[in-house]
C-alpha positions, 0 to 999 in steps of 0.5 A: 504507544503514540501511533500515526497514519500516513495516506499518500496517493501511488499511480500505476501506468500498467496494470500490476499485481502485488503478493498477497493479493490474488488477482491482477489490479488495473492501472490507476491511482491507489490510496495506500495507508501507512500505520506507523508507531514510536520509538520511545526512549529516544531523545529525538521522535522516530517511528517505525512502519508497523503496517502498510494497507492498499485500497483496492476495488473489490472482486468482480462480484463486489466491483463498486465497493472498496477493499482494504489489503494489507500488504508488504512495503517491500511488496509494494516497492517492488510492484512499483519498480516493475511498473516504472521498468514497463515501456 
């Protein structure tokens, strides 16, 4: 099975929360990694998302470290929508 990973930077203008992360995250740029697998048997290349992860600063006791946390693509989209709607 063919897999690929996509990496993108997403910027939040305000402090935010994402379901599954037990703390509020600060405004700023975050790396989001999306793993996708190829859908076999089609006459054209098509991929489906199998995992979404976000890189966040470590909790207070490990502030200089980074954590890769698995999140739902829907929860990420909701957090972006809320951030965009804050005045």
